[in-house]
ZAZAZA-961290 format. One line per 4 residues: their letters; for each residue y, z negated, x of N, C-alpha, C. Coordinates in steps of 0.05 Angstrom, whole numbers, plus 5000, padded with zeros to 4 digits. Layout:
# ZAZAZA-961290
a = Y Z X Y Z X Y Z X ~ ...
# end
This chain:
# ZAZAZA-961290
xxxx = 4980 4995 5021 5006 5000 5001 5027 4991 5025 ~ 5037 5012 5013 5063 5016 5032 5088 5020 5016 ~ 5109 5020 5024 5145 5029 5015 5161 5040 5040 ~ 5172 5050 5023 5193 5061 5047 5221 5045 5042
xxxx = 5226 5033 5066 5251 5022 5072 5271 5028 5087 ~ 5294 5038 5078 5312 5054 5099 5301 5065 5112 ~ 5296 5071 5140 5286 5094 5152 5257 5089 5163 ~ 5248 5069 5162 5226 5057 5174 5207 5059 5147
xxxx = 5176 5063 5154 5153 5058 5131 5155 5027 5143 ~ 5135 5015 5120 5125 4987 5121 5097 4981 5115 ~ 5074 4976 5117 5050 4980 5108 5034 4952 5115 ~ 5023 4943 5081 5009 4924 5081 4986 4926 5085
xxxx = 4975 4904 5109 4950 4906 5108 4923 4903 5086 ~ 4916 4917 5064 4900 4923 5043 4877 4933 5042 ~ 4850 4927 5034 4821 4932 5040 4824 4957 5034 ~ 4805 4972 5038 4806 5002 5031 4831 5017 5037
xxxx = 4851 5011 5041 4879 5022 5041 4876 5029 5072 ~ 4889 5055 5080 4889 5072 5111 4913 5079 5115 ~ 4925 5078 5138 4942 5086 5145 4947 5120 5166 ~ 4957 5142 5152 4955 5163 5175 4977 5164 5200
xxxx = 4968 5146 5213 4990 5145 5244 4993 5171 5257 ~ 4988 5196 5253 4996 5218 5257 5020 5222 5241 ~ 5017 5224 5213 5036 5226 5189 5064 5205 5201 ~ 5058 5185 5199 5075 5167 5204 5090 5173 5231
xxxx = 5071 5181 5256 5090 5178 5273 5111 5209 5279 ~ 5102 5226 5265 5112 5252 5259 5140 5248 5244 ~ 5140 5231 5222 5155 5225 5204 5188 5214 5220 ~ 5174 5192 5237 5196 5174 5258 5206 5196 5269
xxxx = 5185 5216 5288 5195 5235 5307 5218 5250 5291 ~ 5209 5264 5264 5232 5277 5258 5255 5256 5240 ~ 5261 5240 5241 5283 5220 5228 5295 5223 5261 ~ 5283 5221 5283 5302 5220 5311 5314 5247 5307
xxxx = 5298 5269 5307 5303 5295 5305 5335 5299 5290 ~ 5334 5289 5271 5354 5297 5249 5377 5286 5259 ~ 5381 5264 5265 5396 5246 5273 5416 5255 5292 ~ 5393 5263 5319 5402 5270 5340 5410 5296 5339
xxxx = 5399 5308 5325 5421 5334 5317 5450 5327 5304 ~ 5452 5311 5289 5479 5307 5274 5495 5288 5295 ~ 5495 5274 5322 5503 5261 5336 5513 5289 5352 ~ 5491 5306 5363 5499 5327 5378 5523 5345 5372
xxxx = 5511 5358 5340 5539 5376 5326 5562 5367 5312 ~ 5561 5337 5311 5584 5326 5290 5604 5297 5307 ~ 5589 5296 5326 5604 5280 5352 5604 5283 5370 ~ 5587 5292 5392 5588 5301 5416 5586 5288 5434
xxxx = 5581 5308 5462 5586 5282 5483 5601 5287 5500 ~ 5608 5266 5523 5637 5273 5535 5626 5283 5568 ~ 5639 5308 5571 5635 5323 5600 5663 5310 5622 ~ 5666 5297 5632 5690 5292 5652 5693 5303 5676
xxxx = 5692 5341 5665 5695 5357 5685 5703 5388 5677 ~ 5726 5394 5681 5738 5415 5673 5733 5431 5665 ~ 5718 5442 5696 5701 5471 5702 5683 5471 5696 ~ 5664 5449 5688 5645 5460 5666 5646 5455 5647
xxxx = 5664 5443 5628 5683 5449 5600 5682 5475 5595 ~ 5690 5489 5616 5707 5516 5613 5676 5529 5616 ~ 5655 5529 5630 5632 5542 5627 5617 5534 5609 ~ 5621 5512 5593 5607 5508 5568 5609 5517 5544
xxxx = 5650 5528 5547 5658 5538 5519 5650 5562 5522 ~ 5647 5581 5545 5640 5603 5548 5613 5608 5536 ~ 5597 5588 5539 5572 5592 5531 5566 5581 5500 ~ 5592 5581 5485 5583 5575 5462 5586 5547 5452
xxxx = 5590 5524 5456 5600 5494 5458 5626 5501 5450 ~ 5630 5473 5432 5653 5473 5414 5657 5449 5439 ~ 5685 5453 5448 5697 5444 5465 5723 5435 5467 ~ 5731 5404 5475 5766 5387 5455 5769 5396 5490
xxxx = 5785 5408 5508 5795 5391 5544 5805 5375 5533 ~ 5826 5368 5514 5838 5344 5518 5829 5316 5524 ~ 5806 5320 5493 5790 5297 5501 5755 5300 5517 ~ 5753 5323 5526 5732 5328 5543 5707 5320 5524
xxxx = 5708 5319 5506 5690 5315 5479 5680 5348 5474 ~ 5651 5354 5484 5641 5382 5477 5613 5378 5451 ~ 5617 5385 5425 5598 5389 5416 5576 5416 5413 ~ 5552 5411 5404 5529 5442 5402 5535 5452 5370
xxxx = 5544 5471 5370 5536 5487 5341 5515 5486 5344 ~ 5502 5485 5313 5479 5478 5301 5465 5502 5302 ~ 5466 5537 5303 5460 5555 5312 5453 5558 5345 ~ 5463 5548 5359 5454 5548 5385 5441 5537 5391
xxxx = 5437 5502 5369 5423 5483 5381 5385 5492 5376 ~ 5385 5507 5355 5370 5513 5337 5353 5536 5357 ~ 5370 5552 5363 5359 5575 5372 5340 5566 5408 ~ 5363 5543 5415 5349 5532 5444 5329 5522 5437
xxxx = 5330 5506 5416 5298 5486 5411 5273 5509 5409 ~ 5284 5532 5389 5254 5556 5391 5244 5562 5422 ~ 5254 5564 5437 5251 5578 5457 5240 5552 5484 ~ 5246 5523 5472 5224 5506 5490 5201 5509 5485
xxxx = 5189 5498 5505 5149 5490 5500 5155 5472 5477 ~ 5134 5482 5461 5119 5456 5438 5112 5441 5452 ~ 5096 5436 5473 5080 5416 5482 5076 5415 5502 ~ 5073 5397 5528 5059 5403 5548 5049 5357 5554
xxxx = 5039 5370 5588 5031 5349 5587 5034 5330 5616 ~ 5032 5308 5613 5043 5295 5636 5018 5280 5651 ~ 5014 5271 5676 4989 5262 5692 4993 5241 5703 ~ 4974 5227 5711 4975 5212 5722 4975 5214 5755
xxxx = 4970 5200 5778 4970 5204 5798 4945 5215 5804 ~ 4920 5201 5789 4896 5212 5802 4890 5236 5777 ~ 4910 5247 5757 4894 5274 5744 4891 5271 5727 ~ 4889 5249 5713 4879 5239 5683 4906 5249 5666
xxxx = 4899 5265 5650 4933 5256 5623 4937 5244 5609 ~ 4954 5234 5600 4970 5220 5585 4961 5222 5559 ~ 4939 5218 5548 4916 5222 5523 4939 5223 5502 ~ 4947 5194 5497 4959 5192 5469 4992 5202 5466
xxxx = 4998 5214 5488 5027 5230 5498 5034 5247 5473 ~ 5016 5260 5450 5014 5277 5441 5015 5264 5409 ~ 5008 5241 5407 4997 5234 5376 5018 5208 5375 ~ 5017 5180 5395 5019 5160 5398 5046 5157 5411
xxxx = 5061 5136 5402 5081 5118 5421 5067 5116 5454 ~ 5098 5120 5463 5092 5117 5489 5110 5101 5510 ~ 5111 5080 5517 5123 5061 5528 5139 5064 5565 ~ 5161 5075 5563 5172 5079 5588 5192 5056 5592
xxxx = 5195 5051 5629 5206 5043 5636 5245 5046 5628 ~ 5261 5033 5635 5287 5029 5614 5304 5047 5649 ~ 5333 5059 5651 5338 5051 5674 5365 5068 5670 ~ 5384 5069 5682 5386 5049 5711 5406 5034 5720
xxxx = 5416 5014 5714 5434 4993 5720 5448 4982 5753 ~ 5469 4985 5755 5467 4972 5787 5469 4949 5789 ~ 5468 4925 5767 5469 4894 5781 5438 4887 5764 ~ 5440 4863 5777 5417 4848 5763 5431 4811 5769
xxxx = 5413 4802 5756 5406 4766 5759 5391 4766 5781 ~ 5395 4760 5805 5375 4754 5821 5351 4720 5813 ~ 5338 4731 5803 5315 4708 5795 5312 4688 5813 ~ 5309 4699 5840 5309 4658 5866 5336 4651 5870
xxxx = 5358 4662 5865 5374 4649 5874 5399 4649 5847 ~ 5396 4663 5819 5415 4664 5786 5434 4683 5793 ~ 5446 4689 5826 5466 4709 5821 5470 4735 5814 ~ 5491 4742 5805 5494 4768 5787 5500 4785 5808
xxxx = 5491 4812 5826 5488 4822 5845 5476 4850 5845 ~ 5494 4864 5852 5484 4895 5858 5451 4890 5867 ~ 5442 4909 5854 5410 4916 5852 5405 4938 5883 ~ 5380 4934 5895 5377 4942 5924 5350 4962 5917
xxxx = 5356 4972 5941 5319 4986 5942 5295 4968 5941 ~ 5298 4940 5945 5279 4921 5938 5267 4916 5918 ~ 5290 4919 5893 5286 4905 5875 5287 4934 5860 ~ 5280 4961 5864 5270 4978 5856 5246 4980 5862
xxxx = 5227 4969 5887 5212 4978 5897 5188 4948 5884 ~ 5202 4926 5875 5192 4902 5864 5188 4909 5828 ~ 5212 4922 5816 5196 4924 5785 5183 4948 5783 ~ 5184 4974 5804 5159 4990 5804 5130 4983 5801
xxxx = 5132 4968 5819 5098 4950 5823 5102 4937 5799 ~ 5119 4926 5787 5113 4908 5767 5098 4921 5737 ~ 5124 4935 5736 5110 4969 5717 5083 4983 5722 ~ 5075 4983 5745 5046 4993 5765 5032 4975 5737
xxxx = 5033 4953 5743 5007 4926 5731 5010 4937 5712 ~ 5030 4928 5689 5032 4921 5662 5011 4952 5644 ~ 4995 4939 5627 4979 4958 5620 5003 4966 5593 ~ 5023 4955 5579 5041 4965 5557 5058 4980 5567
xxxx = 5059 4992 5596 5085 5008 5604 5068 5037 5625 ~ 5068 5059 5598 5057 5094 5612 5069 5096 5619 ~ 5096 5100 5627 5106 5116 5641 5125 5103 5660 ~ 5126 5106 5682 5143 5085 5701 5172 5095 5701
xxxx = 5196 5078 5711 5221 5090 5723 5233 5075 5745 ~ 5251 5082 5756 5247 5057 5776 5276 5024 5770 ~ 5284 5034 5733 5290 5005 5723 5319 5011 5735 ~ 5327 5007 5753 5358 4993 5770 5353 5019 5795
xxxx = 5392 5008 5802 5384 5036 5823 5392 5019 5848 ~ 5383 5042 5868 5390 5028 5905 5414 5028 5916 ~ 5434 5010 5914 5460 5014 5906 5465 5006 5945 ~ 5442 5004 5960 5445 4989 5986 5442 5027 5997
xxxx = 5426 5044 5984 5427 5070 5994 5442 5089 6004 ~ 5466 5085 5986 5478 5099 5988 5489 5131 5969 ~ 5499 5154 5974 5496 5176 5960 5476 5182 5946 ~ 5443 5179 5976 5422 5185 5966 5397 5169 5955
xxxx = 5407 5148 5936 5393 5121 5928 5379 5135 5909 ~ 5383 5167 5897 5358 5174 5872 5334 5184 5887 ~ 5347 5200 5917 5321 5206 5933 5297 5185 5938 ~ 5314 5158 5950 5300 5131 5954 5285 5127 5936
xxxx = 5291 5125 5908 5286 5111 5883 5258 5123 5873 ~ 5259 5164 5880 5236 5171 5874 5211 5167 5888 ~ 5225 5166 5924 5208 5157 5933 5187 5132 5936 ~ 5203 5106 5919 5196 5080 5918 5175 5091 5891
xxxx = 5180 5100 5866 5163 5111 5861 5140 5117 5863 ~ 5138 5143 5882 5112 5148 5894 5094 5131 5913 ~ 5110 5113 5918 5098 5092 5939 5084 5076 5923 ~ 5100 5067 5901 5085 5036 5892 5081 5044 5860
xxxx = 5069 5065 5850 5055 5066 5823 5042 5099 5825 ~ 5020 5094 5812 4999 5119 5806 5004 5127 5777 ~ 5021 5119 5755 5025 5131 5729 5046 5151 5739 ~ 5043 5162 5713 5063 5185 5707 5086 5168 5712
xxxx = 5115 5188 5732 5142 5175 5724 5158 5194 5716 ~ 5190 5176 5710 5207 5191 5711 5229 5188 5725 ~ 5248 5203 5723 5272 5195 5743 5289 5227 5744 ~ 5312 5224 5757 5329 5249 5764 5345 5243 5783
xxxx = 5355 5272 5796 5367 5272 5821 5401 5266 5812 ~ 5416 5267 5828 5446 5258 5817 5462 5284 5827 ~ 5449 5301 5851 5470 5329 5855 5441 5350 5852 ~ 5451 5377 5847 5436 5400 5850 5428 5403 5874
xxxx = 5438 5397 5901 5424 5401 5919 5401 5384 5936 ~ 5400 5356 5918 5374 5343 5929 5360 5352 5907 ~ 5350 5372 5893 5323 5374 5873 5304 5386 5890 ~ 5312 5404 5919 5287 5412 5932 5277 5389 5953
xxxx = 5301 5376 5953 5283 5345 5976 5265 5334 5957 ~ 5275 5333 5926 5256 5312 5906 5237 5333 5909 ~ 5234 5352 5901 5207 5377 5894 5187 5368 5929 ~ 5193 5376 5947 5186 5367 5965 5163 5351 5962
xxxx = 5185 5323 5965 5159 5295 5964 5143 5300 5938 ~ 5147 5304 5916 5127 5309 5900 5100 5318 5899 ~ 5112 5342 5914 5091 5368 5929 5074 5356 5942 ~ 5091 5343 5974 5073 5331 5991 5048 5307 5975
xxxx = 5063 5298 5959 5045 5273 5957 5020 5281 5927 ~ 5022 5305 5919 5002 5322 5898 4984 5340 5913 ~ 4998 5335 5941 4977 5358 5954 4985 5397 5947 ~ 5009 5398 5941 5014 5426 5946 5035 5423 5918
xxxx = 5043 5457 5918 5068 5460 5902 5047 5472 5872 ~ 5024 5484 5881 5001 5488 5854 4990 5473 5846 ~ 4981 5446 5862 4964 5422 5839 4991 5407 5836 ~ 5011 5411 5839 5032 5382 5832 5045 5413 5798
xxxx = 5036 5436 5794 5046 5443 5773 5021 5445 5748 ~ 4998 5447 5761 4973 5450 5741 4965 5423 5733 ~ 4974 5389 5747 4979 5375 5737 4997 5350 5738 ~ 5022 5364 5728 5048 5347 5746 5042 5318 5728
xxxx = 5051 5302 5749 5061 5269 5739 5085 5264 5740 ~ 5106 5275 5742 5131 5274 5739 5148 5285 5730 ~ 5166 5279 5713 5186 5291 5692 5210 5283 5697 ~ 5240 5299 5692 5255 5291 5698 5282 5284 5668
xxxx = 5299 5276 5679 5314 5272 5656 5345 5277 5670 ~ 5371 5281 5637 5393 5284 5652 5417 5273 5632 ~ 5418 5258 5632 5441 5233 5615 5471 5254 5605 ~ 5474 5266 5597 5508 5278 5602 5527 5255 5586
# end
């Protein structure tokens, strides 16, 4: 027996009544998608880079140069989504696929603040490479975490902190990982690390254990 409560479905455990988890997951996914589209088309996102704003406007985005806000026209968003792959697989270091990735909720580490509360001293301080290493190691040990992220930023590593964080991911976990590079000119270096650990470019491409993201 169940009822709709706002955007979420709540179910009562009654003998003989089963819940279609796949339908429930698809319902939630559709709600997330619909609200994401509303935000991207009605609210937009800030791009504090004049040259990039001009390029986005030329590509068909709705750009407000004064506020540095960018909105995506619905038709441009839909056409782009149609060109994207409908499915992909993510693997761990041993080549095992994250099976529930298709049908169930997966839990990924958060990221990536630049400060921490030190558990030993109680101080609020900048996060370091050692913090990244420790938190990745903890995520590797937790069965609840399916996909690992650095969670904090290695501020003591300067402008190349992103590459150091990827290195710590590869060093401290065999689970699937997600991270980003902070500059286009460091993508190749990140790829070289991933290929080396996988045993080569083809090996990585056949069973990728790394996905990237970018937050505008």
